[in-house]
N, C-alpha and C positions, 0 to 999 in steps of 0.2 A: 699182494697175492693176485695173480691173474687167473681167470677161468679158462676153460678149454677154448682153443682157437675157433673162431667162427668158420663154418664150412662155406665154400663157394656155393652159389645158388644151384648149380647143376649137381654138385656133390650132395647138397641138402635134399634135393629132389630125389636122388637115387637112394639115399638113406631112408627117407620116408616111404618110398615105393617098396624097399626091401622089408621094412618093418610091417607095412600093411599086408604084403603078400605072406610074410612068415606068420603073422597073427592069424590070418584066414586059414592057412594050410595047417597050422598046428592045431587050431580048434577043430577043423574038419577031418583031419587025418592022423593027428597025434604028433608028438615031438620027434618021432623017428623019420619024419620027412627029410628027404635029401637036400643038401645045400644047393645042388644043381637045380632041383625042381623049384626051390624058392627063388633062385636067380632068374630062372625062365619066367616064372609067374610075375616077378617084379620088372621084367623087361631089361635086365642088366646082365653084363657078362659075369661069369663066376668069379673072375679076379676082382671085379669091382665089389662084389659081395664080401669077399675075404679081406679087402682093404678096409672095409667098414667094420667087419665082425670076423676077426681071425679064427674063431671057433664057434660052433653051434651054441655052446654054453654062453658065450658073449652075446650072441643074438637073442637067446631066450631071456637072459638077464635084462637086456635092453627093452624087450617087449613088456616084461613085468614091471620094470621101472616106469615105463610110459603109463601103464595101468595104474600104478601107485600115484602118479602125478594127477591123473584124471580123477580117481576116487578121492584123493586128498582135497583137490579143488572143490569137488562137490560137497564133501563134508564141511570144509571151511565156509562154504556159502550157506550151508544149513545153519551152522553155528552163528554166522553173522546175522542171518534173518531172525533167529531167536534173540540174539543180543539187542537187536534194534527194535524188537517188538512187532516185526512184520508178520511173524508166525509164532505159534506156540511150540514148545519143546515136544509135546506129545504128537502134534501134527508132523513134525520133522522125523520123529522116531517111526511113525507109521509110514511116512513117505520113504524112509530108508527101507523098511520092510517091503514096501511095494516095489521099490527100485530093484532090490535083490531078487524078488519073485518074478516080476514081470519085465522090467526094462533092461536088466543086465545079463541076459542069457549068454551072450558071447563072452562077456567078461568072466562069468562064472565057469563056463566051459574051459576058458583059457587057464584059469587057476587050477582046475582039476587036471588039465593036460600037462601042466609043467610042474606039478608037485613032485618034489625030489630033484628037480633040475635047477630051480632058482630059489632055493630055500632062504637065502639072505634077503633077497628082494621081497619074497612072500612074507617073511617075518616082519620086515619094515611095514608092509602093507597092513598086516594084522595089528601091529602095535599102533599105527596111526588111526585105524578104524576104531580100536578099543578106546583110545584116548578121546575120540569124538563122541562115541557112545556114552562114555563116562560123564562128559559135560552135558549131553542131552538129558541123561537120566537125572543128574543132579538138578538141572533146571526144572524138569517136570516134577520132581519131588518138591521143589520149593514152591511151585505154583499149584500143587495139589492135583495135577492132572494125571498122575501115575500112582497106582497103589503104593503105599509106603514100603510093603515088603517085596516089591519088584526090584531086583538088583541088576547091575550091569550084566552079570553072567546070565540072567534070565533072558535079556534082550538078545545077547549074543547066541544063546541057545536057540531062540526062535529063528535067528538069521541062519544058523548052521543047519537047522532041521526044516527049513522052508520047503514047500513042494518042489519036486523036480519038474523038468520040462515035459515029462511023460504025463503029468497030471493035466487034465483038460482045463482050459481057461476059466470056465465058471466055477470049478472047484478051487482053483488058485485064488479067485476073487473071494470065495466063501471063506477060505483060510485066512485071508487078510482081515475080513470082517470079524471073524472069531478071535484073531490075534488082538485086534484093537479092544474087543470086549474083555479079553483076559488082562489087558494092561490098565484099562481106564475104569475109574468109578463111574457109576451110572450117570451122575450129574454131568460129568465131563463128556461122556458120550453124547448126551443130549445137546450140550453146548457145541460139540464138534459138528453134530448134524445141522444145527442152526447156522454155523459158520460156512458149511459146504454149500456152494451154489447149486440151485436146482437145474436139472437137465432141461 
């Protein structure tokens, strides 16, 4: 069985330019953005855009699929670090919370913007994220760094109800501190503080 044929270098550059432009415009102005506007922002002809993505649905699905690959790779790296003993599961759970609140603003806005347009890809993303969180929670329970009654759904609830971008940065940081306290026994919090390098 063969995969999809490789694109020529110029065709690959065009595809990447289209995806980059579409991601930025969908986040900034919503999914109703015109295909001609996306083509102009990407620096390609409209016909070139349609050769790569015959419909806007195809384009939105491709954007979300790229996001799923990126998030999946990040989660796989977190699980690998825990598996090798390089970090603790609770540190990776807190890093995931930090990533969602602080680092992944554009990705979060993209998911909101395309809700209802790319449900299959979004569902794949949710399932992959949940599977990774399940593994992290199980590891944190095994090493005692997470309260025994904290379940996977609790961590997902924290992720789903994290502060919006309208909340000032100091309050987002405070939310992260409180979230860690809600997850960790006091002894683990003290150990985490000792592990964390001083500024």
